[in-house]
FIVO-703050 format. One record per residue: x, y, z of N, C-alpha, C in turn; chain; residue number from 1. Coordinates in steps of 0.001 Angstrom, whole numbers. Example, Ala and Ser with C-alpha at 12.3 -4.5 7.8 and 13.67 -1.06 7.14 Angstrom:
[node [13190 -5690 7800] [12300 -4500 7800] [13200 -3300 7800] A 1]
[node [12850 -2250 7080] [13670 -1060 7140] [12900 30 7870] A 2]
END
This chain:
[node [7919 18713 35719] [8475 18380 34404] [8832 19650 33666] A 1]
[node [9582 19482 32590] [10115 20603 31832] [9030 21491 31244] A 2]
[node [9182 22807 31346] [8316 23720 30630] [9123 24436 29561] A 3]
[node [8459 25278 28776] [9111 25863 27608] [10279 26777 27957] A 4]
[node [10331 27268 29204] [11395 28178 29585] [12504 27460 30347] A 5]
[node [12246 26224 30731] [13203 25520 31579] [14513 25322 30841] A 6]
[node [15621 25545 31499] [16965 25371 30954] [17237 26312 29781] A 7]
[node [16377 27293 29574] [16558 28162 28419] [17441 29360 28737] A 8]
[node [17366 29833 30008] [18224 30967 30319] [18612 30997 31788] A 9]
[node [17632 31047 32668] [17939 31303 34074] [18086 30047 34922] A 10]
[node [17646 28899 34431] [17705 27683 35237] [19031 26962 35020] A 11]
[node [19729 26615 36073] [21002 25917 35936] [20790 24483 35454] A 12]
[node [21850 23933 34857] [21770 22558 34364] [21488 21554 35456] A 13]
[node [21901 21860 36691] [21693 20921 37794] [20214 20652 38022] A 14]
[node [19379 21682 37890] [17943 21495 38084] [17373 20596 36998] A 15]
[node [17814 20817 35774] [17363 20001 34653] [17818 18558 34842] A 16]
[node [19045 18352 35309] [19569 17011 35537] [18779 16283 36613] A 17]
[node [18307 17016 37630] [17494 16376 38677] [16180 15880 38101] A 18]
[node [15636 16604 37143] [14420 16144 36481] [14650 14826 35750] A 19]
[node [15847 14646 35206] [16169 13420 34482] [16032 12210 35404] A 20]
[node [16424 12358 36653] [16379 11244 37595] [14955 10799 37912] A 21]
[node [13964 11616 37576] [12570 11264 37836] [11918 10550 36650] A 22]
[node [12616 10449 35529] [12055 9811 34337] [12022 8300 34529] A 23]
[node [10865 7706 34273] [10658 6289 34585] [10753 5366 33380] A 24]
[node [10484 5886 32189] [10445 5044 30997] [11242 5685 29867] A 25]
[node [11530 4883 28853] [12219 5404 27689] [11361 6449 26988] A 26]
[node [10049 6263 27033] [9147 7237 26425] [9203 8561 27180] A 27]
[node [9332 8507 28512] [9503 9729 29307] [10755 10486 28864] A 28]
[node [11827 9740 28651] [13086 10354 28232] [12940 10961 26840] A 29]
[node [12237 10269 25969] [11976 10789 24624] [11255 12136 24702] A 30]
[node [10189 12201 25502] [9417 13440 25623] [10255 14550 26250] A 31]
[node [11073 14184 27231] [11941 15145 27905] [12913 15773 26901] A 32]
[node [13552 14940 26087] [14507 15446 25102] [13810 16274 24027] A 33]
[node [12611 15877 23670] [11858 16631 22671] [11564 18047 23192] A 34]
[node [11189 18150 24467] [10913 19460 25053] [12183 20298 25176] A 35]
[node [13291 19642 25534] [14554 20373 25597] [14920 20921 24226] A 36]
[node [14768 20081 23214] [15092 20477 21848] [14306 21724 21452] A 37]
[node [13022 21718 21757] [12176 22867 21425] [12559 24090 22246] A 38]
[node [12851 23886 23540] [13204 25011 24411] [14488 25693 23960] A 39]
[node [15401 24927 23373] [16673 25489 22919] [16612 25964 21472] A 40]
[node [15419 25935 20862] [15271 26432 19502] [15848 25529 18440] A 41]
[node [15934 24233 18742] [16462 23270 17787] [15333 22404 17248] A 42]
[node [15640 21556 16261] [14595 20802 15582] [14561 19315 15925] A 43]
[node [15684 18738 16282] [15704 17282 16487] [16839 16891 17421] A 44]
[node [16729 15695 17979] [17761 15147 18850] [18033 13698 18462] A 45]
[node [19143 13202 18927] [19460 11779 18733] [20310 11298 19893] A 46]
[node [20028 10075 20369] [20881 9388 21333] [21350 8105 20654] A 47]
[node [22649 7885 20615] [23155 6689 19953] [24309 6079 20713] A 48]
[node [24507 4788 20492] [25682 4091 20991] [26768 4188 19930] A 49]
[node [27998 4446 20345] [29091 4559 19387] [29591 3156 19044] A 50]
[node [29545 2772 17771] [30020 1433 17389] [31534 1327 17571] A 51]
[node [31982 147 18000] [33417 -51 18227] [34130 -508 16959] A 52]
[node [33382 -767 15897] [33957 -1236 14649] [33370 -406 13502] A 53]
[node [33759 -745 12290] [33225 -40 11126] [31738 -333 11012] A 54]
[node [30932 713 11004] [29477 554 10975] [28924 1117 9676] A 55]
[node [27811 526 9214] [27216 922 7946] [25927 1713 8107] A 56]
[node [25133 1413 9149] [23818 2030 9284] [23675 2757 10613] A 57]
[node [23356 4032 10547] [23160 4834 11750] [21976 4321 12560] A 58]
[node [20922 3893 11876] [19719 3420 12577] [20016 2225 13480] A 59]
[node [21026 1442 13141] [21373 260 13932] [21883 643 15315] A 60]
[node [22455 1823 15441] [23059 2246 16709] [22262 3355 17396] A 61]
[node [21166 3769 16771] [20328 4803 17367] [19476 4216 18479] A 62]
[node [19508 4839 19642] [18710 4377 20781] [17333 5049 20744] A 63]
[node [17307 6357 20741] [16066 7112 20552] [16380 8366 19745] A 64]
[node [15428 8802 18942] [15604 10007 18143] [14266 10487 17624] A 65]
[node [14193 11756 17285] [13031 12253 16555] [13466 12831 15207] A 66]
[node [14610 12344 14697] [14984 12679 13332] [13831 12287 12414] A 67]
[node [13577 13032 11359] [12585 12597 10372] [12966 11220 9825] A 68]
[node [11993 10320 9732] [12267 8955 9275] [12906 8953 7891] A 69]
[node [12463 9859 7038] [13004 9921 5671] [14480 10291 5689] A 70]
[node [14866 11194 6566] [16271 11599 6671] [17133 10427 7106] A 71]
[node [16714 9728 8149] [17491 8603 8667] [17588 7488 7620] A 72]
[node [16476 7210 6939] [16467 6172 5914] [17418 6534 4770] A 73]
[node [17354 7779 4303] [18195 8200 3189] [19670 8218 3584] A 74]
[node [19950 8613 4815] [21323 8636 5315] [21926 7234 5249] A 75]
[node [21149 6249 5708] [21631 4868 5673] [21687 4324 4249] A 76]
[node [20701 4693 3437] [20660 4224 2055] [21897 4677 1281] A 77]
[node [22386 5869 1587] [23566 6406 904] [24867 5905 1529] A 78]
[node [24767 5163 2647] [25957 4618 3294] [26898 5673 3838] A 79]
[node [26330 6719 4434] [27137 7856 4858] [27832 7666 6207] A 80]
[node [27379 6709 7017] [27933 6572 8365] [29407 6177 8348] A 81]
[node [29772 5241 7500] [31152 4745 7492] [32149 5826 7115] A 82]
[node [31676 6907 6466] [32563 8006 6052] [32322 9263 6880] A 83]
[node [31608 9116 7994] [31170 10273 8772] [32303 10930 9555] A 84]
[node [32497 12229 9340] [33461 12991 10129] [33006 13087 11584] A 85]
[node [31693 13132 11802] [31158 13203 13168] [31498 11941 13935] A 86]
[node [31250 10771 13323] [31542 9509 14004] [33040 9386 14297] A 87]
[node [33866 9802 13358] [35313 9741 13563] [35713 10609 14753] A 88]
[node [35119 11780 14850] [35439 12677 15965] [34927 12120 17288] A 89]
[node [33740 11526 17274] [33180 10944 18498] [34082 9832 19047] A 90]
[node [34726 9101 18171] [35601 8011 18611] [36925 8523 19159] A 91]
[node [37260 9777 18843] [38553 10329 19237] [38465 11376 20338] A 92]
[node [37244 11833 20655] [37093 12954 21585] [36109 12630 22704] A 93]
[node [36295 13275 23837] [35359 13124 24954] [34740 14464 25339] A 94]
[node [34926 15482 24497] [34368 16806 24784] [33330 17155 23716] A 95]
[node [32325 17944 24062] [31294 18316 23078] [31869 19146 21948] A 96]
[node [31274 19038 20771] [31750 19813 19634] [30581 20175 18730] A 97]
[node [30704 21342 18093] [29680 21823 17178] [30010 21390 15758] A 98]
[node [28964 21195 14963] [29124 20717 13592] [28313 21605 12655] A 99]
[node [28939 22018 11551] [28217 22709 10488] [28442 21942 9189] A 100]
[node [27941 22445 8079] [28053 21719 6827] [29496 21603 6353] A 101]
[node [30311 22603 6647] [31720 22522 6262] [32400 21355 6974] A 102]
[node [32088 21202 8265] [32632 20099 9058] [32132 18759 8499] A 103]
[node [30836 18686 8237] [30224 17431 7812] [30725 16959 6446] A 104]
[node [30965 17892 5543] [31335 17523 4172] [32843 17506 3940] A 105]
[node [33620 17907 4914] [35075 17985 4749] [35659 16627 4342] A 106]
[node [36481 16644 3280] [37143 15417 2836] [36337 14569 1875] A 107]
[node [35085 14927 1648] [34248 14170 719] [34416 14718 -697] A 108]
[node [34164 13865 -1685] [34180 14349 -3063] [32991 15286 -3265] A 109]
[node [33028 16047 -4341] [32013 17075 -4569] [30601 16502 -4627] A 110]
[node [30436 15349 -5278] [29105 14759 -5425] [28536 14345 -4070] A 111]
[node [29376 13727 -3230] [28919 13297 -1903] [28644 14498 -1015] A 112]
[node [29511 15500 -1073] [29323 16718 -272] [28013 17396 -629] A 113]
[node [27712 17460 -1909] [26458 18069 -2349] [25265 17263 -1848] A 114]
[node [25378 15947 -1915] [24297 15067 -1469] [24023 15263 23] A 115]
[node [25085 15350 827] [24949 15546 2266] [24317 16903 2564] A 116]
[node [24812 17942 1907] [24294 19294 2140] [22817 19399 1795] A 117]
[node [22427 18810 680] [21030 18857 259] [20140 18061 1201] A 118]
[node [20649 16922 1670] [19854 16061 2545] [19539 16760 3864] A 119]
[node [20562 17271 4538] [20335 17919 5831] [19686 19297 5660] A 120]
[node [19992 19969 4536] [19380 21259 4271] [17884 21150 4067] A 121]
[node [17451 20047 3451] [16030 19846 3197] [15229 19807 4490] A 122]
[node [15851 19318 5566] [15142 19200 6845] [15544 20288 7835] A 123]
[node [16306 21275 7368] [16703 22368 8248] [17567 21920 9401] A 124]
[node [18476 20962 9146] [19308 20397 10208] [20785 20455 9828] A 125]
[node [21211 21595 9306] [22581 21732 8852] [23597 21948 9952] A 126]
[node [23132 22285 11155] [24036 22523 12286] [23651 21615 13449] A 127]
[node [24643 21251 14256] [24351 20352 15382] [25399 20482 16472] A 128]
[node [25025 20016 17645] [25945 19917 18780] [25977 18462 19205] A 129]
[node [27167 17904 19305] [27342 16496 19682] [28059 16404 21023] A 130]
[node [27472 15639 21942] [28035 15487 23286] [28423 14026 23513] A 131]
[node [29713 13689 23497] [30130 12319 23824] [29777 12004 25272] A 132]
[node [29274 10795 25520] [28842 10394 26863] [29229 8938 27095] A 133]
[node [29069 8510 28347] [29374 7118 28695] [28493 6708 29859] A 134]
[node [27933 5480 29791] [27088 5028 30893] [27926 4243 31903] A 135]
[node [27342 3865 33064] [28118 3192 34107] [28755 1868 33687] A 136]
[node [28218 1232 32649] [28779 -41 32182] [29987 164 31282] A 137]
[node [30236 1412 30895] [31349 1696 30011] [30956 1885 28556] A 138]
[node [29662 1709 28247] [29200 1915 26875] [29344 3375 26488] A 139]
[node [30064 3634 25404] [30230 4999 24920] [29113 5349 23958] A 140]
[node [28681 6590 24026] [27597 7018 23158] [27674 8511 22907] A 141]
[node [26598 9054 22390] [26535 10491 22117] [25091 10948 22158] A 142]
[node [24906 12186 22588] [23606 12844 22541] [23788 14087 21679] A 143]
[node [22939 14241 20671] [23092 15363 19755] [21801 16143 19611] A 144]
[node [21956 17429 19281] [20828 18315 19031] [21082 19025 17697] A 145]
[node [20034 19121 16865] [20201 19585 15491] [19245 20731 15171] A 146]
[node [19715 21641 14331] [18873 22750 13913] [19400 23376 12644] A 147]
[node [18737 24429 12228] [19147 25104 11000] [20327 26019 11260] A 148]
[node [20186 26888 12234] [21286 27765 12648] [21176 27995 14154] A 149]
[node [22266 27870 14847] [22298 28272 16238] [23747 28527 16640] A 150]
[node [23906 29456 17574] [25228 29845 18043] [25222 29759 19561] A 151]
[node [25844 28731 20085] [25806 28479 21517] [27074 28972 22203] A 152]
[node [26897 29657 23316] [28031 30114 24104] [28645 28921 24838] A 153]
[node [29940 28988 25170] [30607 27881 25879] [29871 27453 27149] A 154]
[node [29310 28414 27885] [28591 28076 29120] [27371 27226 28819] A 155]
[node [26640 27558 27754] [25452 26789 27390] [25832 25393 26880] A 156]
[node [26919 25306 26124] [27394 24004 25646] [27749 23104 26829] A 157]
[node [28408 23677 27835] [28774 22900 29023] [27527 22415 29753] A 158]
[node [26506 23261 29815] [25247 22886 30465] [24556 21748 29717] A 159]
[node [24512 21862 28386] [23885 20823 27576] [24641 19510 27714] A 160]
[node [25962 19550 27718] [26773 18339 27860] [26529 17677 29211] A 161]
[node [26370 18488 30241] [26101 17972 31594] [24764 17224 31618] A 162]
[node [23749 17836 31011] [22426 17212 30960] [22472 15943 30110] A 163]
[node [23193 15997 28985] [23302 14844 28092] [23902 13636 28812] A 164]
[node [24905 13875 29644] [25528 12776 30387] [24530 12118 31326] A 165]
[node [23697 12917 31974] [22673 12375 32868] [21604 11616 32090] A 166]
[node [21226 12138 30934] [20213 11473 30107] [20702 10100 29668] A 167]
[node [21950 10017 29206] [22486 8744 28706] [22577 7714 29831] A 168]
[node [22994 8151 30997] [23080 7251 32151] [21694 6778 32578] A 169]
[node [20732 7706 32610] [19367 7340 32999] [18749 6391 31985] A 170]
[node [19020 6620 30729] [18489 5760 29677] [19021 4343 29827] A 171]
[node [20297 4207 30161] [20879 2882 30379] [20203 2182 31558] A 172]
[node [19922 2947 32619] [19261 2373 33787] [17848 1918 33456] A 173]
[node [17091 2763 32781] [15715 2430 32420] [15670 1194 31538] A 174]
[node [16575 1108 30579] [16605 -43 29678] [16990 -1320 30414] A 175]
[node [17810 -1187 31460] [18225 -2365 32222] [17082 -2947 33053] A 176]
[node [16078 -2118 33360] [14944 -2595 34154] [14131 -3641 33403] A 177]
[node [14216 -3601 32084] [13460 -4532 31257] [14390 -5433 30467] A 178]
[node [15411 -5941 31153] [16382 -6795 30479] [15770 -8120 30045] A 179]
[node [14727 -8555 30740] [14085 -9816 30358] [13388 -9661 29014] A 180]
[node [13612 -10604 28143] [12988 -10567 26824] [11602 -11185 26911] A 181]
[node [10566 -10465 26531] [9212 -11013 26592] [8984 -12024 25475] A 182]
[node [7857 -12677 25535] [7481 -13584 24457] [7541 -12833 23121] A 183]
[node [8040 -13499 22092] [8258 -12864 20804] [6980 -12249 20237] A 184]
[node [7106 -11001 19821] [5990 -10325 19169] [6082 -10534 17656] A 185]
[node [4938 -10619 17004] [4911 -10755 15557] [5150 -9397 14907] A 186]
[node [5463 -9419 13618] [5682 -8168 12892] [4441 -7277 12941] A 187]
[node [3255 -7886 12808] [2016 -7101 12823] [1771 -6478 14191] A 188]
[node [2089 -7205 15256] [1932 -6663 16604] [2865 -5477 16816] A 189]
[node [4087 -5600 16302] [5054 -4501 16414] [4600 -3313 15582] A 190]
[node [4089 -3577 14380] [3564 -2498 13537] [2482 -1708 14271] A 191]
[node [1559 -2435 14882] [447 -1785 15590] [951 -973 16786] A 192]
[node [1951 -1494 17498] [2527 -753 18620] [3221 514 18131] A 193]
[node [3950 391 17029] [4639 1557 16471] [3662 2668 16110] A 194]
[node [2557 2303 15448] [1584 3317 15049] [833 3878 16256] A 195]
[node [618 3031 17265] [4 3524 18505] [921 4539 19175] A 196]
[node [2235 4250 19197] [3205 5178 19776] [3220 6498 19011] A 197]
[node [2887 6438 17732] [2848 7651 16903] [1550 8432 17073] A 198]
[node [642 7917 17935] [-587 8639 18235] [-1785 8256 17391] A 199]
[node [-1675 7171 16640] [-2774 6758 15781] [-3808 5932 16559] A 200]
[node [-5072 6078 16193] [-6142 5287 16782] [-6205 3940 16072] A 201]
[node [-6978 3011 16650] [-7138 1695 16024] [-7712 1828 14613] A 202]
[node [-8674 2730 14455] [-9290 2916 13141] [-8274 3447 12134] A 203]
[node [-7438 4373 12567] [-6422 4929 11670] [-5371 3877 11311] A 204]
[node [-4988 3070 12320] [-4004 2007 12063] [-4580 984 11083] A 205]
[node [-5859 668 11248] [-6512 -278 10353] [-6441 204 8906] A 206]
[node [-6650 1493 8723] [-6609 2054 7368] [-5186 2028 6809] A 207]
[node [-4216 2344 7655] [-2817 2366 7222] [-2340 969 6836] A 208]
[node [-2686 -40 7648] [-2194 -1399 7434] [-3145 -2254 6593] A 209]
[node [-4238 -1651 6159] [-5255 -2362 5360] [-5774 -3576 6121] A 210]
[node [-6182 -3346 7342] [-6756 -4384 8195] [-8086 -3886 8723] A 211]
[node [-8836 -4779 9368] [-10048 -4335 10040] [-9675 -3769 11406] A 212]
[node [-10519 -2902 11935] [-10260 -2343 13258] [-10256 -3448 14313] A 213]
[node [-11116 -4441 14138] [-11161 -5571 15064] [-9817 -6300 15097] A 214]
[node [-9211 -6490 13919] [-7925 -7186 13845] [-6819 -6375 14516] A 215]
[node [-6834 -5068 14312] [-5842 -4205 14958] [-5956 -4305 16474] A 216]
[node [-7172 -4250 16997] [-7381 -4376 18442] [-6911 -5742 18947] A 217]
[node [-7117 -6759 18136] [-6666 -8110 18501] [-5145 -8136 18632] A 218]
[node [-4439 -7556 17655] [-2979 -7520 17703] [-2488 -6733 18921] A 219]
[node [-3124 -5610 19207] [-2702 -4787 20333] [-2978 -5478 21664] A 220]
[node [-4108 -6153 21767] [-4419 -6888 23000] [-3429 -8023 23221] A 221]
[node [-3058 -8687 22128] [-2117 -9801 22247] [-729 -9290 22630] A 222]
[node [-328 -8169 22038] [970 -7570 22379] [987 -7111 23836] A 223]
[node [-135 -6566 24302] [-244 -6115 25696] [-25 -7275 26659] A 224]
[node [-609 -8426 26357] [-450 -9608 27216] [984 -10131 27169] A 225]
[node [1558 -10184 25981] [2924 -10691 25843] [3924 -9822 26593] A 226]
[node [3657 -8532 26651] [4551 -7601 27328] [4265 -7497 28823] A 227]
[node [3296 -8290 29284] [2931 -8320 30703] [2516 -6937 31203] A 228]
[node [1666 -6272 30405] [1141 -4961 30766] [-381 -5016 30772] A 229]
[node [-1003 -3942 31249] [-2454 -3986 31424] [-3233 -3221 30362] A 230]
[node [-2561 -2364 29605] [-3248 -1641 28540] [-2243 -1270 27457] A 231]
[node [-2740 -734 26361] [-1847 -451 25232] [-863 674 25515] A 232]
[node [-1250 1601 26396] [-321 2679 26759] [898 2120 27470] A 233]
[node [661 1220 28419] [1770 578 29117] [2567 -312 28181] A 234]
[node [1871 -957 27252] [2550 -1826 26285] [3516 -1025 25421] A 235]
[node [3075 136 24968] [3936 997 24162] [5139 1461 24984] A 236]
[node [4894 1861 26236] [5976 2340 27095] [7026 1256 27314] A 237]
[node [6567 18 27545] [7538 -1058 27773] [8259 -1424 26479] A 238]
[node [7535 -1452 25381] [8150 -1757 24081] [9234 -739 23746] A 239]
[node [9002 525 24099] [10013 1563 23908] [11213 1334 24819] A 240]
[node [10938 987 26078] [12022 782 27037] [12973 -313 26606] A 241]
[node [12440 -1410 26097] [13277 -2554 25772] [13699 -2588 24322] A 242]
[node [13365 -1528 23594] [13872 -1391 22240] [13144 -2147 21161] A 243]
[node [11935 -2673 21457] [11172 -3377 20427] [10680 -2383 19377] A 244]
[node [10305 -1193 19841] [9930 -126 18915] [10763 1109 19262] A 245]
[node [10825 2074 18300] [11600 3302 18522] [10769 4503 18141] A 246]
END
């Protein structure tokens, strides 16, 4: 699996792409992208499906990401997706492109431009690289990496785009393995799975949701059975694969 130096300088993209083929779950892919992001000196990543029509919420089309939840929520709350220069470019281009604040705010009124700059500046994500991709079914998407400042050489951009294409294809394959919809989970069961995926213990989840620890364990055990898994770790992995939690 990826180490901190992998794909950072001396390793070709082909080696990194071969690692992608060994990823078994959506959670594996999440961890893989998180390590790549750190190895390249960036702060966050996002994988999304490109909407074919006018879209209002970025979260609706996000497959996996480690964007700060507050950033994603505020972005959607302000309705910025429908006016996004990035989304417009993704629909018109099939080659990777870099984005800075000038690119992101171009064409917006002063108030909106200021709002966008402050929002991404607050999280140190004013610059990004976007790689348009497509899976075997024809679904178009994008893989992006975000940071405060970075200057990538054309060779490195080509390497990242190559890896991004493999990640998007592998993600589509992994998600297809769990096409069957399990028995419906309740909101509380999903809440408990989400917090478990975030690394919280039953006791911590109980405090967050104002429940007893016994009740939290009950919800997790029930979710584990509904997902046809044997423990909560497997339940979280499957819930991630089929998109019940993110």
